[in-house]
Kinemage of the C-alpha trace (Angstrom):
@kinemage 1
@onewidth
@group {chain A} dominant
@subgroup {mainchain}
@vectorlist {calphas} color= white
{ca ala a 1} P 6.262 -12.834 -6.762
{ca thr a 2} L 2.966 -10.833 -7.451
{ca thr a 3} L 2.836 -9.387 -3.506
{ca glu a 4} L 6.099 -8.244 -3.995
{ca ile a 5} L 5.638 -6.466 -7.302
{ca tyr a 6} L 2.579 -4.426 -5.922
{ca thr a 7} L 4.760 -3.843 -2.725
{ca glu a 8} L 7.138 -1.609 -4.880
{ca gln a 9} L 4.230 -0.246 -6.632
{ca ile a 10} L 3.430 1.016 -2.846
{ca val a 11} L 6.545 2.082 -2.033
{ca gly a 12} L 6.336 4.141 -4.907
{ca ser a 13} L 3.463 5.093 -4.831
{ca val a 14} L 4.048 6.508 -1.285
{ca arg a 15} L 7.515 7.942 -2.496
{ca cys a 16} L 5.421 10.365 -4.734
{ca val a 17} L 2.758 11.367 -1.955
{ca gln a 18} L 5.288 12.134 -0.073
{ca glu a 19} L 6.639 14.525 -2.925
{ca thr a 20} L 2.977 15.924 -3.119
{ca gly a 21} L 2.996 16.741 0.387
{ca arg a 22} L 6.358 18.484 -0.291
{ca val a 23} L 5.407 20.350 -3.373
{ca his a 24} L 2.655 21.439 -1.982
{ca gly a 25} L 4.435 23.117 0.710
{ca ala a 26} L 6.644 24.715 -1.919
{ca leu a 27} L 3.707 25.742 -3.580
{ca gln a 28} L 2.191 27.617 -0.588
{ca asp a 29} L 6.293 29.207 -0.128
{ca lys a 30} L 5.839 30.306 -3.680
{ca gln a 31} L 2.158 31.980 -3.425
{ca ile a 32} L 3.636 33.986 -0.424
{ca glu a 33} L 6.776 35.129 -2.245
{ca tyr a 34} L 3.874 35.905 -5.048
{ca asp a 35} L 2.135 37.902 -2.822
{ca gln a 36} L 5.155 39.809 -1.122
{ca leu a 37} L 6.435 40.765 -5.170
{ca ala a 38} L 2.655 42.356 -5.588
{ca lys a 39} L 2.892 44.326 -2.813
{ca arg a 40} L 6.214 45.169 -3.557
{ca ile a 41} L 5.211 46.357 -7.041
{ca tyr a 42} L 1.912 47.933 -5.752
{ca gln a 43} L 4.436 49.919 -2.913
{ca tyr a 44} L 6.597 50.901 -6.184
{ca glu a 45} L 3.759 52.267 -8.291
{ca val a 46} L 2.461 54.627 -5.582
{ca gln a 47} L 5.833 55.980 -4.766
{ca ile a 48} L 6.279 56.752 -8.495
{ca arg a 49} L 2.736 58.478 -8.376
{ca glu a 50} L 4.101 60.647 -5.395
{ca leu a 51} L 7.470 61.167 -6.746
{ca thr a 52} L 5.852 62.529 -9.932
{ca gln a 53} L 3.376 65.087 -8.173
{ca lys a 54} L 6.009 66.093 -5.953
{ca leu a 55} L 9.227 66.735 -7.821
{ca gly a 56} L 7.520 67.753 -11.214
{ca asp a 57} L 10.402 67.705 -14.292
{ca ser a 58} L 13.695 67.398 -12.059
{ca asp a 59} L 16.417 65.110 -12.711
{ca leu a 60} L 16.072 63.513 -9.317
{ca trp a 61} L 12.933 62.401 -10.355
{ca arg a 62} L 13.824 60.611 -13.666
{ca gln a 63} L 16.683 58.857 -11.906
{ca arg a 64} L 14.423 57.506 -8.840
{ca leu a 65} L 11.729 56.758 -11.682
{ca gln a 66} L 13.784 55.193 -13.381
{ca ser a 67} L 15.287 52.991 -10.945
{ca leu a 68} L 11.704 52.031 -9.732
{ca glu a 69} L 11.184 51.045 -13.360
{ca ala a 70} L 13.852 48.464 -13.256
{ca glu a 71} L 12.857 47.624 -10.077
{ca asn a 72} L 9.350 47.240 -11.658
{ca ser a 73} L 11.066 45.163 -14.449
{ca arg a 74} L 13.188 42.770 -12.113
{ca leu a 75} L 10.050 42.164 -10.197
{ca asn a 76} L 7.575 41.467 -13.185
{ca gln a 77} L 10.039 38.943 -14.573
{ca arg a 78} L 10.134 37.041 -11.101
{ca leu a 79} L 6.719 37.129 -10.750
{ca his a 80} L 6.374 35.846 -14.337
{ca glu a 81} L 8.950 32.869 -13.404
{ca leu a 82} L 6.812 31.893 -10.057
{ca asp a 83} L 3.843 31.694 -12.099
{ca ser a 84} L 5.750 28.955 -14.530
{ca val a 85} L 7.057 27.277 -11.383
{ca ser a 86} L 3.570 27.622 -9.931
{ca ser a 87} L 2.061 25.709 -12.879
{ca lys a 88} L 4.462 23.193 -13.008
{ca leu a 89} L 3.471 22.652 -9.215
{ca val a 90} L 0.248 22.417 -10.404
{ca leu a 91} L 0.609 19.647 -13.047
{ca leu a 92} L 3.111 17.683 -9.972
{ca gln a 93} L 0.205 18.275 -7.520
{ca lys a 94} L -2.182 16.377 -10.220
{ca glu a 95} L -0.125 13.485 -11.194
{ca asn a 96} L 0.869 12.967 -7.089
{ca glu a 97} L -2.795 12.830 -6.472
{ca arg a 98} L -3.346 10.089 -9.825
{ca tyr a 99} L -0.496 8.267 -8.097
{ca ala a 100} L -2.152 8.473 -5.276
{ca glu a 101} L -5.195 7.060 -6.088
{ca leu a 102} L -3.465 4.383 -7.797
{ca leu a 103} L -1.477 3.240 -4.045
{ca arg a 104} L -5.440 2.994 -2.985
{ca asp a 105} L -6.384 0.814 -5.628
{ca arg a 106} L -3.192 -1.485 -5.056
{ca glu a 107} L -3.735 -1.816 -1.380
{ca ser a 108} L -7.386 -2.945 -2.081
{ca gln a 109} L -5.640 -5.165 -4.505
{ca leu a 110} L -2.911 -6.137 -1.953
{ca asp a 111} L -5.711 -7.028 0.832
{ca leu a 112} L -7.650 -9.069 -1.723
{ca leu a 113} L -4.623 -11.326 -2.584
{ca lys a 114} L -3.899 -11.505 1.696
{ca lys a 115} L -7.718 -12.938 2.345
{ca arg a 116} L -7.232 -15.088 -0.741
{ca leu a 117} L -3.735 -16.011 0.465
{ca tyr a 118} L -5.237 -16.894 4.344
{ca glu a 119} L -7.776 -18.921 2.597
{ca leu a 120} L -5.318 -21.067 0.403
{ca glu a 121} L -3.250 -21.637 3.481
{ca lys a 122} L -6.737 -22.699 5.573
{ca thr a 123} L -7.655 -25.361 2.563
{ca ser a 124} L -3.836 -26.946 2.880
{ca arg a 125} L -3.671 -26.977 6.221
{ca asn a 126} L -7.132 -28.995 5.983
{ca val a 127} L -5.639 -31.082 3.021
{ca glu a 128} L -3.267 -31.503 5.460
{ca glu a 129} L -5.453 -32.976 8.344
{ca phe a 130} L -7.305 -34.805 6.188
{ca glu a 131} L -4.030 -36.543 4.620
{ca arg a 132} L -2.831 -37.739 8.001
{ca arg a 133} L -6.098 -38.656 9.159
{ca leu a 134} L -6.555 -40.938 6.039
{ca ser a 135} L -2.984 -42.161 6.690
{ca ile a 136} L -4.035 -42.625 10.469
{ca ala a 137} L -7.059 -44.544 9.227
{ca ala a 138} L -5.437 -46.527 6.278
{ca gln a 139} L -2.577 -47.978 9.534
{ca glu a 140} L -5.706 -49.134 11.226
{ca asn a 141} L -7.854 -50.888 8.475
{ca glu a 142} L -4.176 -52.466 7.876
{ca arg a 143} L -3.780 -53.818 11.590
{ca leu a 144} L -7.717 -54.948 11.212
{ca leu a 145} L -6.915 -56.819 8.086
{ca lys a 146} L -4.198 -58.836 9.969
{ca ala a 147} L -6.010 -59.514 12.753
{ca leu a 148} L -9.000 -61.108 11.022
{ca gln a 149} L -6.972 -63.506 9.341
{ca ala a 150} L -8.484 -67.138 9.757
{ca val a 151} L -6.851 -69.352 11.633
{ca ser a 152} L -7.495 -73.437 11.840
{ca tyr a 153} L -9.241 -75.334 13.754
{ca thr a 154} L -6.798 -76.814 15.687
{ca his a 155} L -5.208 -73.603 16.463
{ca leu a 156} L -8.265 -72.063 18.051
{ca arg a 157} L -8.447 -75.397 20.149
{ca ala a 158} L -4.485 -74.832 21.084
{ca his a 159} L -5.820 -71.388 22.381
{ca glu a 160} L -9.242 -72.868 24.504
{ca thr a 161} L -9.261 -71.852 28.354
{ca pro a 162} L -11.398 -74.376 30.464
{ca glu a 163} L -14.102 -71.940 30.405
{ca his a 164} L -14.144 -71.677 26.362
{ca leu a 165} L -13.985 -76.135 26.451
{ca val a 166} L -17.112 -76.065 29.109
{ca cys a 167} L -19.089 -73.928 26.483
{ca arg a 168} L -18.271 -75.629 23.407
{ca leu a 169} L -18.704 -78.977 25.277
{ca leu a 170} L -22.091 -77.855 25.843
{ca leu a 171} L -22.744 -76.598 22.719
{ca glu a 172} L -22.195 -79.590 21.016
{ca lys a 173} L -24.886 -81.525 22.685
{ca lys a 174} L -27.508 -79.812 21.959
């Protein structure tokens, strides 16, 4: 059960790490867009200065200036939005880095649990082998005890071979 919990946490953490990659890519895209907008704003400001010098007080100058100012305002608003998104992306990236560290911790804990489980399985196999050998020894002991039961002298004489008879008679003479 603990392994399943850690596995679920690891899967969640892996998803967070993958999300970090996507967030990082989005952050880079937003930075490129930010740079392009800043460049366009600079170009519009240069055009405003050039037009101001060329056109003087003409109506065309005022119209172009208003158009450029409106575009500049729109670009500044978009730039502000990108700044907001960028700061959110940075926060998400930090959170995902924290999850990645948590994932590494969980993976090391999981490795320790796997080692402990291996040791327990090994001990279990040793105990099972010991119990099997103990059972065999008990059976052998029981067989030997049955074999050592006392028998009567008459019973022994009934199984006596001629060779045993000669030995017994020789021993009785002494």
